[in-house]
N, C-alpha and C positions, 0 to 999 in steps of 0.2 A: 629610810634606807630601803626597806622592803618594796616600797612603791617605785623607787627609782630603778631597782633591779627588774621589777615586773615590767615597767615601761620600756626599759632597754631591751628586754627579752622580746616583747611584742614588736617593738620597732625593728629589731634584727630579723625576726621571722617575716615581717611584711616586706622588708627589703630583699630578703633572700628568695622570695617567691617570684621574682621577676623572670619572665621568659625572654630569651634572646630572639630578636626578629630575624627570621631566615627568609630571604627572598628566593622564591622558587622560579625557575625559568618557565616561560610560557611554552605550552605544548599543545599539539593538536592530536585528536584521536584519529588514528589511521586504520580504517577498515578496508580490507581488500577482499574481494570475492573472486572466485575462479572465472575465467573467461567462459561465457555461456556456450554450451553445445546444445543444439536443438534436434529433436526427433519428432516424427509424426505421431500424433495421437489419432487413432482410428477406431473409436468405440462403436458399438452397434447403435448409433444414434444418427439423426438426420444431418449431422455436421461433424467435421474433424478440423484439426489444426496442428500446428507445431508447438511443442512446449520445451522449456529448458529441462535438460536431463537432471539438473539439481532438484527439481520439484517432483514430489511424489503425487501421483494422480489418485484421487479417491472418487470413485463413481458413486453417485447418489441415485435416488429414484427420478424418473421422468427425464433422464439424460442431463441432470444437473451434475456438476463436477466441482471438486475442490483441488486446487493445485497448492500443495503444502510445501513450504520451504522450512524444514526443521532447523537449519542453522541460523535462520533469521527470525524465527518465531513469527512467520508471516504466512498468510493464505490468500490466494486469489479465488474468490467464490464465483463460479459460473452458473448462470441460471438460463435454462432453455424454455421457450414458450412458442407454441404454434401461433401463427397469424391466421385468424379465422373470423368470420362474421364481421369484417371491416373493423377489427379491434386494433389496427396498427396505430391509430392516433392515441388510443388509450395506453398502449404499451410504451410509446414514445413519451407521452406525458408522465407516466409513472417513473420511467428511467431518468428523465430530466428533473423531476421533483425530488427523487431520491438524492440526486447530486446536490441540488440547490438547498436542500434541508440542512446542509452542512455550512451554510454561510454564517451561522452564528459563531462558529469557531474558526472558520477559514479566513485567511488573510486575502488570498486571491484564488479564483477558479479560472484556469486557462482551458480553452476548448480547442481541440484539434480534430477537424472533420476527416472522415475516411470515405473516399469514393473510388470504388473499383468496379467500373461498369462492365468490364470483361468477365469477371467472376461473380458479378452481381452481389457485391459486398459493400454496404453503405453503413456508416456509423459515425459515432462521435467518441472521442477520448477526452476525458476531463481530468486535468491535473490539479489537485486540490492542495494548495500550500497553506500551512498553518497547523495548529494543533487540533484539527478535526479528527473524527474517529477513523475516517478513511482518507488516504492520500491520492487515490486514483480510482476512477470508475469509467466504464465504457459500455457502449452497446453496439452491436452489429446486427444487420438484418438484410434480407434479400428483397424486402418490401412486399413479398407475396405470401410466403409460407413460414419463414423462420425468423426468430428473434432471440438474441442472446444478450444478456447483461452480465457484466463482471464488476467485482469490487475487490479492492485490496485492503486487507486489515492486518494489523500487527497485534500480537497477543501481549501488549504492554500499553501503559498509559501513553497517549499521544504527545510526544515531545518532538516536534518536527525537526528541530536542529540536530537532535541525537539520531533520529531515524533517517536523516537525509541521504547518506550514502546507500542505504538499502532501498530507499524509495526510488532513487535514480536508477539503480540496477533493475529493480522490478518493473519500473515503467518501460524499460526497453523490452522486457519479456512480454508485457501487455501489448506493446506495439507489434511485436512478432506474432502474437496470437491473432491480433486484428488483421495483420497483413497475410496470414497464412490460412485463415478460415476458408473452408470450402463446404458446399452444401451437397447433400445427397437427396435425390427425389424419390 
């Protein structure tokens, strides 16, 4: 009798622990960013450009700069180097190698050249798709005196699908930087 009661008790407990299945509607994350407004950056450096006013400019040594986007936990790192002693090939090689080192995690790397012979701005914009550490890199040069590289990094684990809306937004900012770069002699 005692065994029967114990068996019934265990059986009723097991049956009562059943969770009802609730079907949740599918949803998409909707991230919206303000329309970009651009302003000229004119530091005491051999170059200048236009930046999104949402970004905070942090000046570093040797005219290196960081454009920090606090709401996106993202930073565009800009590095300036002088072209001297025929080192342009070396600078180009380093910029391209830095990009293609990400092929381990990248799904695709798309290249978009920049040629502005009027303002003497030549470069390449790399759009890196996939879970690589960076989603965009670029370089611009005048081929004679100036060389700038830029890289976009997020302060989070790279999950391209989750970061995609911010990546698209910041890629437009990078294009604007490349299109608005000017050199000082």
